[in-house]
N, C-alpha and C positions, 0 to 999 in steps of 0.2 A: 535685199535682205531676204533670206529664205524664211519659211515659216518656222523652222526649228530655231533659227536665230531670233526671230520675232518672239516666240514663246520664252526663250531664254532671257531676252531683254525684259519682257513683262515680269517674269519671276524675279529677276534682279531688282526691278523697281519696286515690286511688292515687298520683297525682303527689306529693302531700305525703308520703305514706308512703315513696315511693321516695327522695325527697330525704333524709328522716330516716335510712333504713337505709343509704343510700350514705355519708352522713357518718359514721354509726356504724361502718361497715365500715372506712372510711379511718382513723378514730380508733383502732379496735382493731388495725389493721395497724401503725400507727405505734407503738402501745404494745408490740406483739409484737416489733418490731425495734429498739426503743429500747435503748441500751447498758445502762441500769439493769435491763432485763429479762433480760439474758444470765445464764445459770446460773452460780452460784458453785460448785456441786458437782453430782454426779449426781442428787441428790434434789430439786434446785430445778427446779420445773416451771412457773414463772411465765410464761416466754415461750411454752411449749407451750400452756398454758391460754389465753393471750391470742390465740394463733394460731387455736385452736378457735373462740373468740368471733368473730374476724375472718371466718373461713370461714362461720360460721353467718349472720352479718350479710350477707355477700356473697351467700349462697344465697337468703336472703329477698329481697334486692334483685332478684335474677334472677327469682324467682317473681312479684314485683310487675311487673317489665318485661313478662313474658308476659301477665299479667292486663291491663295497660294496652293492649297490642297487641290482645288479644281484644276489649276494649271499644271501642277506636278504630275497629276494622273491623266492629263489630257492626251488622247490619241489623235494625232493629226490624220485627217482623211485626204486621200488623193482627189484632185479635181481636174477637170478639163472643161472645155467650152460647152459640152453637152451635159455636164453634171449639175443638177440643181443645187442652188445655194443652201447650205446648212452649216451647222457648227463647224468651226475651223476653216471656213472659206476665207480667202483673201480676195476681195472683190475690188474692181476698179469701175467707178462710175464716171460718165462724162456728161457734162451739160451741153446745152445748145451752142455755147461759145467755144467748146472744145476743152474747157478746164476739167481736170480730173480730180476725183475724190477717191482715196484708197481707204478701205475699211476691212478690219479683221473681225470676223464673227467669233467672239470668245464666250466662255461660260460665265465670266465675271469681269469686273474692272472696267465696265463701260465708261467711256469718256476719256480714258487714258490716251494720250497722244504720244506717238513715237517718231523720232526723227529717222529718216531714211534718205540715202542719196537720191533715190528715185522719187521722193516726195513723202510728205508726212503720212503716217498711217494712224487712223483713229480706231480704237477698239470699241465695238458695240456688242450688245448681247442680243440673242434671238427674241428676248422679251421686250426690247425697246421698240418704239414705234417704227423706226427705220428698219430694224432687224426683222420685224414682222412683215414689212412690205417686201423685203428682199428674199425671204425664205421661199424656196421652190422656183425662183427665176433661174434662167440660164443666160449665157452670154448672148447678146443681141436683143434681149428683152428690154422693153421700156419699163421704167420703175413706175408703178401706178401712182397717180396723183402728182402733186408738186411738193417741193420742199417747203415746209411751213415757214421757215425763217426767211427764205430768199425768193420763193415763188418760182424757182427753176425746175425744169424737167430734166430727168437724168435717164441715160441709157446705160445698161450694164454691158461694159465692153470686154471685161475679162474676169475669169474666175480661176484662181489657182489654189 
């Protein structure tokens, strides 16, 4: 998958998520203001709880809108093995056993996983702990430290 296709896939996923969370926020708002949710006594918090859910859904929809804007205006940078890792880099890491991990450094939507015939791609941001460790490295560099979850050491084998 090219980086243009990768960004298009991220945008499509974000648009689908936005539609889902917008509908969920509207549904939760309707539930919060429905006459059956009005409190019967001072201990009935059904409407209050529904309003919290509606607000949470609306907040998540706003986050997705910001992510969409960031990806729609994103300018993909060219990379080669001598270019330091920065925003829009697609990096391939390899552990001691030869297993690869592919990461896209994006402005938002960290944690999103994308299927690719060459192997799953995980979106990370430069602000994430792994993103911070990758910034400035070039192909052939060892990733400083070990992976907190697995204790593995990685080598940066490709930057595109």
